[in-house]
ZAFIZA-217880 format. One line per 2 residues: number of its first residue (from 1); their letters; for each residue x, y, z of N, C-alpha, C. Coordinates in steps of 0.1 Angstrom, whole numbers. Example, Ala and Ser with C-alpha at 12.3 -4.5 7.8 and 13.67 -1.06 7.14 Angstrom:
% residues 2
1> as> 132:-57:78:123:-45:78:132:-33:78; 128:-22:71:137:-11:71:129:0:79
This chain:
% residues 111
1> xx> 1904:-1027:-230:1905:-1024:-216:1916:-1033:-210; 1926:-1026:-203:1937:-1034:-197:1933:-1040:-184
3> xx> 1938:-1052:-181:1934:-1059:-169:1945:-1055:-158; 1940:-1053:-146:1949:-1049:-135:1957:-1062:-130
5> xx> 1969:-1060:-126:1977:-1071:-121:1971:-1076:-108; 1972:-1089:-105:1968:-1094:-92:1977:-1090:-81
7> xx> 1971:-1086:-70:1979:-1083:-58:1983:-1096:-51; 1995:-1095:-45:1999:-1106:-36:1999:-1102:-22
9> xx> 1998:-1111:-13:1998:-1109:2:2008:-1118:8; 2017:-1113:17:2026:-1121:24:2028:-1116:38
11> xx> 2029:-1125:48:2031:-1120:61:2045:-1116:63; 2048:-1105:70:2061:-1100:72:2065:-1098:86
13> xx> 2055:-1099:95:2058:-1097:109:2048:-1105:118; 2054:-1110:129:2046:-1117:139:2049:-1110:152
15> xx> 2039:-1109:161:2042:-1103:174:2041:-1115:184; 2051:-1116:193:2053:-1126:202:2053:-1120:216
17> xx> 2044:-1124:225:2043:-1118:238:2036:-1128:248; 2040:-1127:261:2033:-1135:271:2022:-1127:277
19> xx> 2021:-1114:274:2011:-1105:280:1999:-1105:270; 1987:-1106:275:1975:-1106:266:1975:-1093:258
21> xx> 1970:-1094:245:1971:-1083:236:1962:-1071:240; 1952:-1073:249:1944:-1062:253:1949:-1055:266
23> xx> 1961:-1060:271:1967:-1054:283:1975:-1042:278; 1973:-1031:285:1980:-1018:282:1995:-1020:281
25> xx> 2001:-1030:288:2015:-1032:288:2020:-1041:277; 2011:-1047:269:2015:-1057:259:2025:-1052:249
27> xx> 2024:-1040:244:2034:-1035:234:2048:-1034:239; 2049:-1031:252:2062:-1030:258:2069:-1043:262
29> xx> 2061:-1053:263:2066:-1067:266:2064:-1076:254; 2066:-1071:242:2064:-1079:230:2077:-1079:222
31> xx> 2079:-1089:215:2090:-1090:205:2083:-1092:191; 2090:-1088:181:2086:-1089:167:2095:-1099:160
33> xx> 2089:-1108:153:2096:-1117:143:2093:-1111:130; 2104:-1105:123:2102:-1098:111:2110:-1104:99
35> xx> 2103:-1104:88:2109:-1109:76:2120:-1100:71; 2132:-1106:68:2143:-1098:63:2148:-1102:49
37> xx> 2140:-1109:42:2143:-1113:28:2150:-1126:27; 2151:-1132:15:2158:-1144:13:2153:-1156:22
39> xx> 2140:-1156:25:2134:-1166:34:2140:-1166:48; 2145:-1154:53:2151:-1153:66:2144:-1143:74
41> xx> 2144:-1145:87:2136:-1138:97:2145:-1133:108; 2142:-1122:115:2149:-1117:127:2140:-1116:138
43> xx> 2145:-1118:150:2137:-1115:163:2142:-1101:167; 2132:-1092:168:2136:-1078:169:2129:-1071:181
45> xx> 2136:-1062:188:2130:-1054:199:2138:-1042:200; 2132:-1030:199:2138:-1017:201:2151:-1015:193
47> xx> 2151:-1019:181:2162:-1017:172:2174:-1027:174; 2171:-1037:182:2181:-1048:184:2176:-1061:179
49> xx> 2185:-1070:176:2181:-1084:171:2187:-1094:181; 2180:-1104:182:2184:-1116:191:2193:-1125:183
51> xx> 2204:-1129:189:2213:-1139:182:2209:-1153:185; 2215:-1162:178:2212:-1176:181:2216:-1180:195
53> xx> 2226:-1173:201:2231:-1175:214:2222:-1169:225; 2212:-1161:221:2203:-1155:230:2207:-1141:235
55> xx> 2217:-1135:228:2222:-1122:231:2215:-1111:222; 2213:-1099:227:2207:-1089:219:2219:-1080:214
57> xx> 2218:-1076:201:2228:-1066:196:2221:-1057:186; 2226:-1045:186:2221:-1034:178:2221:-1038:163
59> xx> 2210:-1036:156:2210:-1039:141:2214:-1027:134; 2226:-1027:128:2231:-1015:121:2224:-1015:107
61> xx> 2227:-1005:99:2222:-1003:86:2227:-1015:77; 2219:-1019:67:2223:-1031:60:2237:-1031:54
63> xx> 2242:-1019:50:2256:-1019:44:2267:-1021:54; 2264:-1020:67:2274:-1022:77:2273:-1036:84
65> xx> 2264:-1044:79:2263:-1058:86:2272:-1068:79; 2280:-1074:88:2290:-1084:83:2282:-1098:81
67> xx> 2288:-1106:72:2282:-1119:70:2281:-1127:83; 2291:-1126:91:2291:-1133:104:2280:-1129:113
69> xx> 2277:-1116:114:2266:-1110:122:2253:-1116:116; 2251:-1115:103:2239:-1120:97:2236:-1135:100
71> xx> 2247:-1143:100:2246:-1157:102:2241:-1160:116; 2244:-1151:126:2240:-1153:140:2226:-1147:143
73> xx> 2221:-1138:134:2209:-1131:137:2198:-1132:127; 2199:-1141:118:2189:-1144:108:2186:-1159:108
75> xx> 2172:-1162:107:2168:-1176:109:2157:-1179:100; 2154:-1192:98:2142:-1196:92:2130:-1193:101
77> xx> 2118:-1192:96:2107:-1188:104:2105:-1196:117; 2105:-1209:116:2103:-1218:127:2113:-1215:139
79> xx> 2126:-1213:135:2136:-1211:145:2134:-1197:151; 2131:-1187:143:2129:-1173:148:2117:-1173:158
81> xx> 2106:-1180:155:2095:-1180:164:2098:-1188:177; 2106:-1198:176:2110:-1206:187:2119:-1197:196
83> xx> 2129:-1190:191:2137:-1181:199:2129:-1170:205; 2120:-1164:198:2111:-1154:203:2103:-1159:215
85> xx> 2097:-1170:213:2089:-1176:224:2097:-1179:236; 2110:-1183:235:2118:-1185:246:2122:-1172:253
87> xx> 2124:-1162:245:2129:-1149:250:2117:-1141:257; 2105:-1142:251:2094:-1134:256:2092:-1134:271
89> xx> 2092:-1146:278:2090:-1146:292:2101:-1138:300; 2113:-1136:294:2124:-1130:301:2125:-1115:300
91> xx> 2116:-1109:293:2116:-1094:290:2114:-1086:303; 2122:-1075:304:2121:-1066:316:2120:-1052:310
93> xx> 2111:-1044:316:2109:-1030:313:2109:-1022:325; 2118:-1013:326:2119:-1004:338:2119:-1012:351
95> xx> 2125:-1023:351:2127:-1031:363:2115:-1041:365; 2105:-1040:357:2093:-1049:358:2095:-1061:348
97> xx> 2092:-1073:353:2093:-1085:345:2079:-1088:340; 2079:-1098:331:2066:-1103:326:2058:-1109:337
99> xx> 2064:-1115:346:2057:-1121:358:2051:-1110:366; 2058:-1099:368:2052:-1088:376:2039:-1083:369
101> xx> 2039:-1081:356:2028:-1076:348:2016:-1086:349; 2019:-1099:348:2008:-1109:348:2002:-1110:362
103> xx> 2009:-1105:373:2003:-1106:386:1995:-1093:390; 1997:-1082:382:1990:-1070:385:1975:-1072:383
105> xx> 1967:-1066:392:1952:-1066:390:1948:-1059:377; 1938:-1063:371:1934:-1057:358:1931:-1042:359
107> xx> 1926:-1038:371:1922:-1024:372:1934:-1015:373; 1946:-1020:377:1958:-1012:378:1964:-1010:364
109> xx> 1962:-1019:355:1968:-1018:341:1959:-1009:332; 1947:-1006:336:1937:-999:327:1937:-984:330
111> x> 1945:-979:340:1945:-965:343:1952:-957:333
């Protein structure tokens, strides 16, 4: 009888948000820190990546990414999480900020 290979598990995404996870608005005010290979991570939101300078830019297909772009948008995990935590409070959706959402009464967000 052949033995099955052992499965491995690795984290590939972290969700970073200032909004509680049970709030209906949390997915809209969240960033993802996603593994991109070679021990590098990206801060991602709606198809864009955060640069080291704090600017968002569209993430093109891998074959179109220049080395310079990758150097500005790929980080070790600690740096990516730090950048995401700094950016999370500044998110705006349809003119509403994180601060707006946190001030809304709970009954308004559950409708």
